N, C-alpha and C positions, 0 to 999 in steps of 0.2 A: 063097502064100495070097492070095486076091483081097481088095483094100480094100473096106470097106463104104461106102456112099454116105450123107452126112448133110446134107440140104438146110437144115435149121433153123439150122445154125451160120452159114452164109453170109448168110442173111436178117437174122439178129440183128446181125451186124457192120455190115451196110449201114445198118441202122436207127440204130445207135449213131453211126456216122460222120455220117449226115445230121443227127441231132439236135445233134451238136457243131457242125456247120457252121451250122445255123440259129441256135444260141445265140451263136456267134461273130459272125454277121452282125448279130444283134439288139444285141449289145454295141457293135459298131462303129457301128450306127445311133444308139444312145442317146448314145454318146460324141460322135459327130458333131453330134447335136442340141444337146448341152450346150455344146460349143465354139462352135457357130454362135450360140446365144443369148447367150453371154457376150461374144463378139466384137462383136455388134451393140450390146449395152448399153455396152460400153467405148467404142465409136465415138461414142455419143451424148453422153457426159460424160467426156472424158479427164481424168485426175487432174492437179492443178496441182503444180508443183515448188515446195516451201516451204523457205526457208532461215531459220536462227535470227535473223539480223539483220532479217528482214522482219516478225517477230512484233511486234505492238503490243498494249498493254493495252487492254481493252475500254473504250469510251467510257461515261461515266455522267452522269446528270443531276445538278444541284447538290444535290438532296435525297438522292441515294444516298450512303451512307457510303463513305468511302475504304477501299480494300482494300490489303493488303500486296502490293507489287510482286514478282512471281515471275520476270519476264523481266529480263534485264540492261538497265541504263539505256543510252540512246542516247549516243553520244560527243558531247562538246561541243567546239566549235571552239576551238583554242588562243587564248590571249589576244592573240597577235600578229595573229590574223586578225579579231578583233573590231574594229568601228569605234569609235574612241575617243569617249567621251562628253564633250561640251563643258561644262565647269563654268561656272556663271554668273559674270560679272565681279563682283569685290567692289564693294560700294557705296562711294562716295567718303566718306572721313572728314572731317567739317567741321573746318576749321583751328582750333586752339586759339589764343586770343589770347595772344601772347607779347610780351615786351619787345623781341624782335629787330626789331620794326617800326621802332625808332628808328634802325636802321642806314641806312635810306633818308632820314633827315633831313639836310637840307643845313645847312652852318654858318650860324649865326644872325648877323644884323646888328643890333646893339643899337639900340633905339629909345627915345627919352626920353619916350614917351607914358606917361600914368598907367596904373595897373593897370586892366585891363578888368573889366567886370561879368561875372558868371558866364555869362550868355547869350552875351556876346561871346567869352569864353574858349573856350566849346564850339565856336564857329564858326571860331576861329583855325586856320590851318594848322599842321602839325607842325614848321615851321621856326622856332619860337620857343624851342626848346631850345638852350641855350648849347653851344658846342663843348666846353668843359671838362666839362660835365655829360654830354654824349654820350660822350666818351672814358671817363669814369668808369663809365658804365653798361656800355659794351662790355667793359671790363676785368672788371667784376663778373660778366657773363655767361660770360666765359671761365673765371673761377674756379669758377663754379657748375658748368659742364660738366666741369671737372676734378675735381669732388667736394669742393672747399673751400667748403663752404656758409657757414661763419662769416665768412670774409673777404668772400665775395660779399654776404652780408647786410649787413655793416658799410658796404661801398661803396655799396650801393643806398640804405641809410638816409642816408648823407651826401648822396647825390644829391637827396633830397627837400628839402634846404635850398638847392638851386641853382635857377637859372632853367630851368623845364621847361614845355613845352606841356601843356595839359590831358590830351591823349591819352597823352603819355609819362608824366606823373605818375600817371595811372591805371594804366598798365602796370607802373610801378615798385612801386606799392602792391600790386597783384595778385601780383607776384612775391614780395614780402616776406611776404605772407600765406600764400603757398604754401610758402615756406621754413619759416615758423613751425610748420607742421604737423609738421615733422621735428625741428628743433632745439629747439623749445619744448614742444610737446605730445606728442612722442614719448618713449619710455622711455630712449633713449640720450643721454648727455652727449657732445656732439661736441668734438673736440680744438680747443683755443684759445678755447672759449666761456667768457666771464667772467660771463655772466648766469645760468648754470645750473651745477650741480655735484652730486656724490654726498655723501651723509651716512650714516654708520654709526650705526644706532639704538642708543642706550644703554639700560640697564635703567632703567625708570621713565619713559622718554620717552613723550609723547603726541603724536599728530599735531597737535593744536591748539597745543601749545607749540613744536613744531618749526616750524609755520607762522608763528607770531608772531615767532620768532627770525629768520626770513627775510623777514618783512613780506609774507606772502601767506596767504590763507585756507587752512585745512586741506582744504577741498573740492578745491582745485586739486591738492594733493599726492595726494589719493585718486585723482583722475582720471588723472594722468600715470603713477602707479605701479600702476594697476589694483587698488586696494585697495577691496574691496566695503564694508567697515565699519571705522570707526576702531579698534575694539577688536581687530581682526585684526593690528595692527602688532606685530611681535615684535622683541625685543632681538637685536642681531647682524645684522639685515637691512640691506642697503644700498639706500637709496632715492634717487631723483632729487629735488633741491630747486631752487627758483627764487629768485633774489635779487631781491626786489621793491623798491618796490611797483609795481603797475600804476596807470597814470594814463589820463586821457582828455581829448580836445579835442572840444568840440561846436561845430559851425559852423552858425550860425543861417541862413545863406544857402543852404547845400547840404543842410540837414537831415540831417547825418551826425554820428556819434560815432566818432572815430578812437581806437583803443585803443593804448596804448604800454606797454611794460615799461621802467620808468624813462624813458629818452628814446628808446627804439627802437620804431619803428612795428611793430604786430602785425597788426591787421585793422580793418575798418570796419563800422559798423552804420547802418541808416537809423533816424531818430527822428522823433517828432512833438513840436512845441513849443507854447508858450503863445499864446493868441489875442492880437490886437492890444491889447485892453484889459487883458490879463493876460500881457504879454510875458515871456519867460524872461530874467532879468537876465544881462547879460554880467559877466565877471570871473572870479575864482578861487574855487572851492568845494573843500571837503574832505568826504569821507564821514564823517558824524557818528558818534562813538563810540556803540555800541549802536543804530545807526540801520538796521541790516540786519534786515528782518523778512519773514516769509513770509505773504502775504495778510493783513495786519493789518486790524482794524476801523477804519473811516474815516468821518468826518463831513464832509459837503459844506458848506463855509462859506457858499455861496450859498443853499442850501435848508434847511440844518440837519438834513437827513436823515442817519441813521447807517447805514452799509452794513457787512454782515458777509460773510465769504468764502462763506458758504452761500447768499447771495442770488443769484437768477438774473441780476440786472443789476449784480452787483458790478463796479465800474469799474476797479479797480487791477491786475487781472491776477495773475500768479503771484508777483511779488516787489516789495519796496519797499526802496529805498536812500536814506535821508534824507541831505540835504546841509546844510552850514553855510557861509555866505558869509564869506570872509576878505579879499578884495581887490576893488577896482573897485566897480561898481554892486551886486555881490553882497554886499559887506561888511555884516555884521550881519543879513542876511536869513535867515529860517528858514521852515519849512513847505514847502520845495521838495524834490523827490526825483526820482530815476530810478525808474520803475516800469513794469509791463506794462500791457496794456489789453484790454478786451473788444471794442474797435472797431479791429481791425487796419487798416481802410481809412483811419483818421486818421493813420497813419504817413506822414511827408512833408508834413504840413499843420500849420497853426497852429490847434489845436483844444483845448488843455488850459488849465488855470488858471495856467500857468507852469511846470509840471513837464515833465520830459523823458520822453517815452513811447517804449518799445521793444516790438517783438514779444515775446510771452511766452517763446518759446524763447531769444531773444537776451538778454532781461533776466536769465534764469537763468545764462547764461554770464557776463555781466558781474558778477552777484551773487557768483559763485564766485571772481572774480578781485580784487575790490575789498577792500582792508583798511581798516577804520574807523580814523580818526585819521591815516592816512598817504596814502591814495589821493586824488589831486587831480583835479578836474574843472574845466577851463577852458572857459568859454563865450565865443565870439568871433563877430564878424561876418565 
């Protein structure tokens, strides 16, 4: 049987094939265009290569608030790699005046010349210290450095009675005053000390009676034992006591008051003395019984005016320690006293009516150490 002819089938296939070819070509063209456009764009701005270590926090102005850091901190160079910082050199410490200066003193050659005046003594070289005194002082300093303060104290005190230059004498007195801060005014009683001791408080004891028993004011016992008020003393307590009395030597030439515990030097104070027409009498005085007063009412013998402590121009300062003359030119004399002053510039001068003036702080210290009827004041030239 003969096959039938179908022309439409062939045409339809050709059309489908051509349509597919056109669409494929169109897709190829579109893809090519996209690739071409992207490649040109990438060539214009190639992407950078970024590593974590290169990331930095954004900079900010001083007024912008700080933000929490989200990136890891940058590594810091180890200490060995840092340049060392040069510390400033310490300031030199001024040398403290010590008695060691006497080590440079040469042996003395005794001179029969009379005692020099104070002005001459200050100008004298340091070779006026005797060899014996120099050796004694050197031994005292060795004992001090070894911690034997009492033995050092006693040797230095003995040296004051020997031939010393003014420079060395001043150094010895300064060292004794420094030692007194420990052995005398400190809480501890040092081994071998016969001038201080411990006392066990008994029932019914008062600080005032304990003080009188040891010939020192109760204020001194309060100070060295850190007792705020006398009534706080308790039976069974062990307190430090001082075997008094305290005494003083006033030198009219140097305007000084040297304080002693019995016969042992403690420290010095500057004083003012009487005017030439009212000179302070030399001789031996004693603190008058009942003569220790705090800012008492006082009548000026020259003007007759009476001063009270509340007066703005009250002249006597913070304390009054009345004196009674018992020897020398002082014998039988009354009306003289140790007292403070409203005119501190007069200390070191002849400006009073014969009384001995001290700075207000100094006179309080002396007031707390002097025992009426026992403490002696020797005024000398």
